C-alpha positions as CSV (number, residue, x, y, z in Angstrom):
1,M,-0.3,0.1,-0.2
2,K,3.2,2.4,1.0
3,N,4.4,1.4,-2.6
4,L,1.2,2.9,-3.9
5,H,0.9,6.2,-2.0
6,T,5.3,6.3,-3.5
7,L,3.4,6.0,-6.4
8,L,0.6,8.4,-7.1
9,A,2.3,11.5,-5.0
10,P,3.2,12.9,-7.4
11,L,-0.4,13.2,-9.1
12,Q,-1.6,14.2,-5.3
13,Q,1.1,17.2,-6.4
14,R,-0.6,17.8,-9.3
15,Y,-3.9,17.3,-9.1
16,D,-4.1,19.2,-5.6
17,T,-2.8,22.1,-8.0
18,L,-5.4,22.1,-10.0
19,Q,-8.6,24.8,-9.1
20,K,-11.8,23.2,-8.7
21,R,-13.4,23.0,-11.5
22,E,-10.2,21.7,-13.3
23,Q,-10.3,19.2,-10.5
24,K,-13.9,17.5,-11.3
25,I,-12.5,17.6,-15.4
26,V,-10.4,15.8,-13.6
27,I,-12.4,12.8,-11.4
28,A,-15.3,12.7,-14.7
29,G,-12.3,12.2,-17.1
30,I,-10.9,9.3,-14.6
31,I,-14.3,7.9,-14.3
32,A,-15.3,8.0,-18.4
33,T,-12.3,6.3,-18.4
34,G,-13.5,3.5,-15.4
35,F,-16.8,3.0,-17.4
36,C,-15.0,2.8,-21.0
37,L,-12.5,0.0,-19.9
38,F,-15.1,-1.9,-18.0
39,Y,-17.0,-1.9,-21.3
40,L,-13.9,-3.1,-23.8
41,L,-12.0,-5.1,-21.0
42,L,-15.4,-7.0,-19.7
43,W,-18.5,-6.4,-20.9
44,D,-18.1,-6.6,-24.8
45,P,-15.9,-9.4,-24.9
46,V,-18.2,-11.6,-22.1
47,F,-22.0,-10.6,-24.5
48,S,-19.8,-11.1,-27.2
49,H,-19.1,-14.6,-27.0
50,L,-22.1,-14.8,-25.1
51,E,-24.2,-14.5,-28.7
52,Q,-21.1,-16.4,-30.8
53,Q,-22.1,-19.9,-28.5
54,Q,-26.1,-19.0,-28.6
55,L,-25.4,-19.2,-32.7
56,Q,-23.9,-22.1,-32.8
57,Q,-26.2,-23.3,-30.6
58,Q,-28.6,-22.8,-32.8
59,S,-26.6,-24.3,-35.7
60,Q,-26.0,-27.1,-33.9
61,T,-29.7,-27.3,-33.4
62,Q,-30.6,-27.1,-36.9
63,L,-27.8,-30.2,-37.8
64,L,-29.1,-32.8,-35.6
65,N,-32.6,-32.0,-36.6
66,W,-31.6,-32.5,-40.4
67,M,-29.7,-35.8,-39.5
68,Q,-32.5,-37.0,-37.1
69,D,-34.9,-36.7,-40.2
70,T,-32.5,-38.2,-42.8
71,T,-32.0,-41.4,-40.3
72,Q,-36.0,-41.6,-40.2
73,Q,-36.0,-41.9,-44.4
74,I,-32.5,-44.5,-44.0
75,K,-34.7,-46.3,-41.0
76,A,-37.9,-46.4,-44.2
77,I,-35.9,-46.9,-47.2
78,R,-33.6,-50.0,-45.4
79,A,-37.5,-51.3,-43.8
80,S,-38.9,-51.4,-47.7
81,G,-36.2,-53.7,-48.7
82,A,-37.9,-56.7,-47.6
83,G,-38.8,-58.1,-50.5
84,T,-35.0,-59.1,-52.8
85,S,-35.5,-59.8,-56.3
86,A,-33.7,-63.8,-57.3
87,Q,-32.9,-62.8,-60.4
88,Y,-30.1,-59.8,-59.4
89,A,-29.0,-62.9,-57.0
90,N,-26.0,-64.2,-58.7
91,Q,-24.7,-60.0,-60.3
92,S,-22.0,-58.0,-58.7
93,I,-23.2,-54.9,-55.9
94,S,-21.0,-52.8,-58.6
95,S,-22.6,-53.3,-61.1
96,L,-25.9,-53.0,-60.1
97,A,-25.1,-50.3,-57.9
98,D,-23.6,-48.9,-60.9
99,R,-27.0,-49.2,-62.6
100,S,-29.2,-48.0,-60.3
101,A,-27.4,-44.8,-59.9
102,I,-27.0,-44.3,-63.5
103,S,-31.2,-45.0,-63.7
104,M,-31.6,-42.9,-60.1
105,G,-28.9,-39.8,-61.5
106,V,-26.4,-40.2,-59.1
107,K,-23.7,-41.5,-61.1
108,P,-22.0,-38.1,-62.4
109,F,-21.6,-37.2,-58.4
110,I,-20.0,-41.2,-57.4
111,Q,-16.2,-39.8,-57.3
112,K,-14.9,-43.7,-56.4
113,M,-16.5,-47.4,-56.1
114,D,-14.6,-49.7,-54.0
115,T,-15.5,-53.6,-53.8
116,D,-13.8,-54.9,-50.7
117,K,-15.6,-58.8,-48.4
118,N,-18.4,-57.3,-46.7
119,G,-19.5,-55.2,-50.2
120,V,-19.0,-51.7,-51.6
121,K,-18.1,-48.7,-50.7
122,V,-19.0,-45.3,-52.9
123,Q,-18.0,-41.8,-52.3
124,L,-19.9,-39.6,-53.3
125,E,-20.2,-35.5,-53.8
126,Q,-21.7,-32.4,-54.2
127,A,-24.6,-35.0,-54.2
128,S,-28.5,-34.2,-54.1
129,F,-29.6,-35.1,-50.5
130,D,-32.6,-36.8,-52.4
131,R,-31.2,-38.3,-55.1
132,I,-29.0,-40.2,-53.1
133,V,-32.5,-41.5,-50.5
134,Y,-34.0,-42.0,-53.4
135,W,-31.1,-43.6,-55.0
136,L,-30.9,-45.7,-51.3
137,Q,-34.4,-47.1,-51.7
138,D,-34.4,-48.0,-55.2
139,M,-31.5,-50.5,-55.0
140,A,-33.2,-51.8,-51.4
141,E,-36.2,-52.6,-53.3
142,K,-35.3,-53.9,-56.9
143,Y,-32.1,-55.8,-55.7
144,G,-32.3,-55.9,-51.7
145,I,-29.0,-54.2,-51.4
146,Q,-28.7,-51.6,-48.7
147,A,-26.7,-49.4,-47.2
148,S,-24.4,-50.9,-43.9
149,D,-22.7,-47.7,-42.8
150,I,-23.8,-44.5,-44.0
151,H,-21.9,-41.1,-43.3
152,I,-23.4,-37.7,-45.1
153,E,-21.8,-34.4,-44.9
154,K,-23.9,-31.1,-45.3
155,Q,-22.4,-29.2,-48.0
156,P,-23.3,-25.4,-48.0
157,A,-24.9,-25.7,-51.1
158,A,-28.8,-26.3,-50.9
159,G,-29.3,-30.2,-50.4
160,A,-25.9,-31.1,-51.3
161,V,-24.3,-33.5,-49.4
162,N,-21.3,-35.3,-49.1
163,A,-21.1,-39.4,-48.6
164,R,-19.7,-42.7,-47.8
165,I,-21.8,-45.3,-48.1
166,T,-21.6,-48.6,-48.2
167,L,-23.5,-51.5,-50.0
168,E,-24.5,-54.4,-48.8
169,R,-27.0,-57.2,-49.7
170,N,-30.1,-58.1,-47.8
171,L,-29.4,-61.1,-46.3
């Protein structure tokens, strides 16, 4: 406390030499500066951060709702694929997926199609989400092929998604 007093002593002496009117102006300036510092150092950062968090929470809520709707659509597609046609049982999943992709308008969006022991992995980019859903439904209904693993990333363009889908025969 003594150090503070020794630091402020020259300021106190200067303040004492001022007229009453000037002393009031100095006090008003100190108060105004205090309010400015309070606003700039505490108030604005806290409430800016709070507003940013609220916007992020709204965005996450919208994404969650979209994902829940998508999940329901995918479950409906899976449930509807019970009637596998026997005539396609001996054809490869990749050829059936390719045929269906052409007829459903998804083929231009397929970037990669790899066959593995479990089925076929398909990577689509900037594809219409609705077309992907209809394509999966077509494959389930016509060929008994269903998506066993789906990863979908929403893209900035309306309705566009990037997707990685593993296709397998319905057993």
